C-alpha positions in Angstrom: 52.4 74.0 93.7 55.6 76.0 93.3 58.8 74.1 93.8 61.7 75.2 96.1 63.5 76.3 92.9 60.5 78.4 91.9 60.6 80.1 95.3 64.4 80.7 95.0 63.9 82.2 91.5 61.2 84.5 92.7 63.2 85.7 95.7 66.3 86.3 93.5 64.3 88.3 91.0 62.7 90.3 93.8 66.1 91.1 95.2 67.4 92.3 91.8 69.8 89.4 91.0 70.6 89.1 87.3 69.8 85.8 85.6 73.5 84.7 85.2 74.1 85.3 88.9 71.1 83.1 89.7 72.4 80.4 87.4 75.8 80.4 89.2 74.1 79.7 92.6 71.7 77.1 91.1 74.5 75.2 89.3 76.4 75.0 92.5 73.4 73.7 94.4 73.3 76.6 96.7 70.2 78.4 97.9 70.7 81.8 99.4 68.1 83.5 101.7 66.4 86.7 100.7 68.7 89.0 102.6 71.7 87.2 101.2 70.3 87.6 97.7 69.9 91.3 98.4 73.6 91.5 99.3 74.5 89.6 96.1 72.4 91.9 94.0 74.2 94.9 95.6 77.5 93.2 94.8 76.6 93.2 91.1 76.0 96.9 91.3 79.8 97.3 91.8 80.1 96.4 88.1 78.6 99.7 87.1 81.0 102.7 86.6 78.7 104.8 88.9 78.0 101.9 91.3 79.3 101.3 94.8 82.8 99.9 95.6 82.0 98.5 99.0 79.2 96.2 100.3 78.5 95.7 104.0 76.3 92.9 105.2 75.0 91.9 108.6 74.4 93.6 111.9 73.0 90.9 114.3 74.6 87.6 114.9 73.5 84.4 113.1 72.3 86.2 109.9 74.3 84.0 107.5 77.0 86.6 106.8 80.0 84.3 106.4 78.1 81.9 104.2 77.1 84.8 101.9 80.6 86.3 101.7 82.3 83.1 100.5 79.4 82.2 98.2 79.4 85.6 96.5 83.2 85.6 96.0 83.5 81.9 95.0 80.3 81.0 93.3 79.5 84.2 91.4 82.5 86.6 91.0 85.2 83.9 90.6 83.2 81.9 88.1 82.2 84.7 85.8 85.6 86.4 85.6 88.8 84.3 85.1 92.0 85.1 87.0 90.5 87.1 89.8 92.6 87.4 93.0 90.5 87.5 96.2 91.6 88.0 99.7 89.4 86.8 102.6 90.4 88.2 106.0 89.3 87.3 109.5 90.6 88.3 112.9 92.1 84.9 114.0 94.1 82.8 111.5 93.2 79.4 112.8 89.5 80.3 113.1 89.5 81.6 109.6 91.1 78.5 108.1 88.7 76.1 109.9 85.7 78.3 109.0 86.9 78.6 105.4 87.5 74.8 105.1 84.0 74.1 106.4 82.5 76.6 103.9 84.6 75.2 101.1 83.2 71.7 101.5 79.6 73.1 101.7 79.8 75.5 98.8 82.1 74.1 96.2 81.6 70.3 96.0 80.3 70.7 92.4 83.0 73.1 91.3 86.5 71.8 90.3 89.1 73.5 92.5 92.4 73.0 94.2 93.0 73.7 97.9 96.6 74.4 99.1 96.6 74.1 102.9 100.1 75.5 103.2 99.3 78.7 101.4 95.6 78.7 102.6 94.7 79.3 98.9 91.8 77.9 96.9 92.1 78.0 93.1 89.3 77.4 90.6 89.7 75.8 87.1 89.6 79.3 85.4 92.5 80.6 87.5 90.5 82.7 89.9 91.5 82.2 93.5 90.7 83.0 97.1 93.4 83.4 99.7 92.4 83.0 103.4 94.4 85.5 105.5 94.2 86.7 109.0 95.2 89.6 111.3 95.8 88.3 114.8 97.3 91.7 115.5 96.6 94.8 113.5 100.2 95.0 112.4 99.7 91.7 110.5 97.7 93.7 108.0 101.0 95.3 106.9 102.1 92.0 105.3 99.4 92.4 102.7 100.2 96.0 101.8 101.9 96.4 98.4 100.0 93.5 96.9 97.0 93.6 94.6 93.6 92.0 95.1 90.6 92.4 92.9 88.2 91.6 95.8 88.8 91.9 99.5 86.4 90.2 101.9 86.6 91.2 105.5 84.9 89.3 108.2 84.4 90.9 111.7 85.3 94.2 110.1 84.7 96.2 113.3 87.7 94.5 114.9 89.8 96.8 112.6 90.5 100.4 113.2 89.6 103.0 110.6 93.3 103.4 109.8 93.9 99.7 109.0 90.7 99.4 107.0 91.8 102.3 104.8 95.3 100.7 104.5 93.6 97.6 103.1 91.6 99.6 100.6 94.9 100.7 99.0 95.5 97.1 97.8 92.0 96.7 96.4 93.0 97.4 92.8 93.2 95.6 89.5 95.1 95.3 86.3 92.3 93.2 84.6 90.3 95.1 82.0 86.6 95.0 82.6 86.7 94.3 86.3 85.9 96.9 88.9 87.6 96.3 92.3 85.4 96.0 95.4 85.3 95.3 99.1 82.8 93.0 100.9 82.6 93.2 104.6 80.5 91.5 107.3 80.4 92.3 111.0 78.3 92.9 114.2 77.9 96.1 116.2 80.6 96.8 118.8 84.4 96.6 118.7 87.2 99.0 118.1 85.9 99.8 114.6 82.2 100.3 115.5 82.3 104.1 114.9 83.9 104.1 111.5 81.9 101.2 110.2 78.7 102.8 111.3 79.7 106.1 109.8 80.9 104.5 106.5 78.2 101.9 105.9 75.2 102.1 108.3 74.5 105.9 108.5 74.4 106.4 104.7 71.9 103.4 104.6 69.8 104.9 107.3 69.7 108.3 105.7 69.1 106.9 102.2 72.2 108.6 100.9 74.3 105.7 99.8 76.8 106.4 97.0 80.1 104.4 97.3 78.7 101.9 99.7 75.6 99.6 100.2 74.6 98.1 103.5 72.3 95.2 103.9 71.1 94.5 107.4 70.3 91.0 108.6 69.4 89.3 111.8 69.1 85.7 113.0 65.5 85.7 111.9 66.7 86.1 108.3 68.5 82.8 108.5 66.2 79.8 108.9 69.2 77.4 109.0 70.4 78.8 112.3 69.7 76.2 115.0 66.9 76.9 117.4 69.2 76.6 120.5 71.4 79.5 119.2 68.3 81.6 118.7 67.4 80.9 122.4 70.9 81.9 123.4 70.5 85.3 121.8 67.0 85.7 123.3 68.5 85.3 126.8 70.9 88.2 126.3 70.2 91.5 128.1 71.3 95.1 127.8 73.5 96.3 124.9 74.3 92.7 123.9 70.7 91.9 123.2 70.1 95.1 121.2 73.4 94.7 119.2 73.6 90.9 118.7 69.9 90.0 118.5 68.4 93.1 116.8 71.5 94.5 115.0 71.1 97.9 116.7 74.0 100.1 115.7 73.0 102.8 118.2 74.3 100.6 121.1 77.6 99.1 122.1 79.5 97.9 125.2 80.1 100.7 127.6 77.7 103.1 125.9 76.9 106.2 128.0 73.6 107.2 126.5 71.9 103.9 126.6 68.5 105.7 126.6 69.1 107.2 123.2 66.6 105.9 120.6 66.9 107.1 117.0 63.3 106.3 116.2 62.1 108.4 119.2 64.7 111.2 119.6 65.4 112.1 116.0 62.5 114.0 114.4 61.6 115.3 111.0 59.6 118.3 112.4 59.5 120.5 115.5 57.0 123.3 115.8 59.3 126.3 116.0 56.3 128.7 116.0 55.4 127.4 119.5 58.8 128.0 120.9 59.5 130.3 123.8 63.2 130.7 123.4 66.2 130.1 121.1 69.7 129.5 122.2 73.1 128.3 120.8 76.3 126.7 122.0 79.8 126.5 120.6 82.6 124.0 121.2 85.8 125.4 119.8 88.4 123.6 117.7 90.9 124.2 114.9 92.5 120.8 114.2 89.4 119.4 115.9 86.0 120.4 114.8 84.4 123.7 115.9 80.7 122.7 116.5 77.8 125.2 116.9 74.4 123.9 117.8 71.1 125.9 117.6 68.3 124.8 119.9 64.8 126.0 120.8 62.4 125.2 123.6 58.6 125.1 123.3 56.0 126.1 125.9 55.7 122.4 127.0 59.3 122.3 128.0 60.5 120.3 125.0 63.9 121.2 123.6 65.0 120.4 120.0 68.4 120.9 118.5 67.3 122.3 115.2 70.6 122.8 113.4 74.3 122.3 113.6 77.4 123.8 112.1 80.7 121.8 112.2 84.0 122.4 110.4 87.7 122.2 111.2 90.6 124.2 110.0 88.5 127.3 109.8 89.3 130.8 111.2 86.6 132.6 113.3 85.6 134.8 110.3 84.4 131.7 108.3 82.6 130.2 111.2 80.9 133.5 111.9 79.6 133.7 108.4 78.3 130.1 108.5 76.7 130.7 112.0 74.8 133.8 110.7 73.5 131.8 107.7 72.3 129.1 110.0 70.4 131.6 112.1 68.9 133.2 109.1 67.4 130.0 108.0 65.2 130.1 111.1 64.8 133.9 111.1 66.7 134.2 114.4 68.9 137.2 115.1 72.0 137.3 117.2 70.6 140.4 119.1 67.0 141.7 119.2 66.3 144.5 116.8 62.9 145.3 118.4 60.4 143.7 120.7 58.9 141.7 117.8 62.2 140.2 116.6 63.2 136.7 117.5 66.7 136.6 118.9 69.0 134.2 120.8 68.5 134.2 124.5 72.1 133.2 125.0 75.1 132.0 123.0 77.5 130.0 125.2 80.9 128.5 124.6 83.4 126.2 126.3 86.1 127.6 128.6 89.0 127.4 126.0 87.3 130.2 124.1 87.9 132.6 127.0 91.5 131.6 127.8 93.8 134.6 127.2 96.9 134.3 125.1 100.2 136.0 125.9 98.8 139.3 124.7 95.7 139.1 126.8 93.3 138.3 123.8 90.8 135.5 123.6 89.0 133.6 120.9 85.8 135.1 122.1 87.3 138.5 121.3 87.8 137.4 117.7 84.1 136.5 117.4 83.1 139.9 118.9 84.5 141.5 115.7 81.7 139.8 113.8 78.9 140.7 116.3 78.9 137.3 118.0 79.0 137.7 121.7 79.8 134.5 123.5 79.5 133.9 127.2 81.0 131.0 129.3 79.0 127.8 129.3 78.3 125.8 132.4 81.2 123.3 132.3 80.7 120.8 135.0 81.0 117.6 133.0 79.2 115.2 135.3 76.2 117.5 135.9 76.2 118.4 132.2 75.9 114.9 131.0 73.3 114.2 133.7 71.2 117.1 132.2 71.4 115.5 128.8 70.5 112.1 130.2 67.5 113.6 131.9 66.4 115.2 128.7 66.5 111.9 126.8 64.2 110.4 129.3 63.9 106.6 129.5 61.6 105.4 126.7 61.9 101.7 127.6 60.6 102.5 131.1 57.9 104.9 129.9 59.7 108.1 130.9 58.9 110.7 128.2 61.8 112.5 126.7 62.0 116.3 126.5 65.1 116.5 124.3 65.0 115.8 120.5 67.2 116.3 117.5 66.3 117.4 114.0 67.3 114.8 111.5 69.6 117.3 109.8 71.9 117.3 112.8 73.7 114.3 111.4 77.1 114.7 113.1 75.5 115.1 116.6 73.2 112.1 116.0 76.1 109.9 114.9 78.2 111.0 117.8 75.8 110.3 120.8 75.5 106.5 120.4 79.3 106.1 120.2 80.1 107.8 123.5 81.5 105.6 126.2 81.7 105.7 130.0 85.0 106.9 131.4 86.3 103.8 133.3 88.1 106.1 135.8 85.0 108.2 136.4 81.8 106.3 135.3 79.5 109.3 135.6 81.6 111.1 133.0 81.9 110.5 129.2 85.3 109.1 128.0 86.9 111.8 125.9 87.7 110.8 122.4 89.4 112.7 119.5 88.4 112.8 115.9 90.6 110.4 113.8 92.7 111.3 110.8 89.7 110.9 108.5 87.4 113.2 110.5 85.4 110.3 112.0 84.3 110.1 115.6 85.3 112.6 118.3 83.1 114.1 121.0 83.0 117.8 119.9 79.3 117.6 119.0 78.5 116.1 122.4 80.4 118.8 124.2 78.5 121.4 122.4 75.2 119.7 123.3 76.3 119.5 127.0 77.0 123.3 127.0 73.6 123.9 125.2 71.5 121.9 127.6 73.3 122.3 130.9 73.7 126.1 130.5 70.0 126.4 129.9 69.1 124.3 132.9 71.5 126.4 135.1 69.9 129.7 133.7 66.4 128.5 134.5 67.5 127.5 138.1 69.2 130.9 138.6 66.0 132.7 137.5 63.9 130.7 139.9 66.3 131.4 142.8 66.0 135.1 142.1 62.3 135.0 141.8 62.2 135.9 138.1 
């Protein structure tokens, strides 16, 4: 009969852990679970010149994230490379120290080390060290800037804004030959950093396009050492908390507007464009913000699919016009009909700012006319517009079939929808949010979708009223 050590060795090999990494854990008397081993195997990929530089682990609560983070830093990295400087950060200082002290006793009893309570610093016999830091307020991060750390471990990473996370990355550097700096992070869905973390780690994982990052999802079911009572606590949760904290669903968060959005239902690989009855497009204008153009089609059963998107910022209309025409060409759709057999847009709508006149009486829409793109005003009632989108998404959990779908290539729109929040001052409206300095987030794609769907609904209603 296989022994527990045999099971561990088999799981480690299956995860891709190298033999020396396995020995480090075995010598310390530590047995990691399969998802933790997968995260440690990903950490070793950071050694490669073309490997990742950041590893994310977690999702749901109770998945053994903190245990893995300290184990990987202390038992593997610090033991195999003398003199490493590691920084372990957590939101609350006292919580971090108590948590780290508990993990230190559990993980390192067989490893000689010194623990300096005053400096909150653990030092191993080979000179490698882990400093436990905190950021009660985001400005506390500034005290670490200008220093140098070979490894940075961030717990509860979504409690940081994108700006502070990128500030931290600037101190993740090394002067040690042979070592490649890296960041390890653990977190749950939700929080001020939900959007950037999802964009940086989770979305590349979901799209199988990981380059600089690796994300390893884990739930409470991946950690058999979590007590049964805590599992029952998570089971009793409802709404967004259940989906986020029990299932690790990154498409949900507190205050989410489109709670009926389901990636596995609404995002499709294929839509029969040959059965469509009309094509239409919508534009949300921006310069410093993104200009977003969405191309949609509707089939004879009343299903709508957003087939393609164009998004860019800092572009003049001429560049956008060229990209829009290329997007249409991919689907053999014309801006205007050439003959009765040609497929052309039924309408191309845009937000109201496109039609605002400058001091000389000209509009942005006039600029697009020069390139044969004729825009007309979109239906711009926000509440009714969002209601039209909600209606199209249906209610899959209640058995209400959706009629609105998104092609998987519309990545910016798909990433945008789950992050939109209710406006506290007007709950039936979406809270407006701007793109950050790194181009992450913003509601430009959603506004384009609102124009696309609400203007179509209004057109259909108008035709019915006129008996067409």
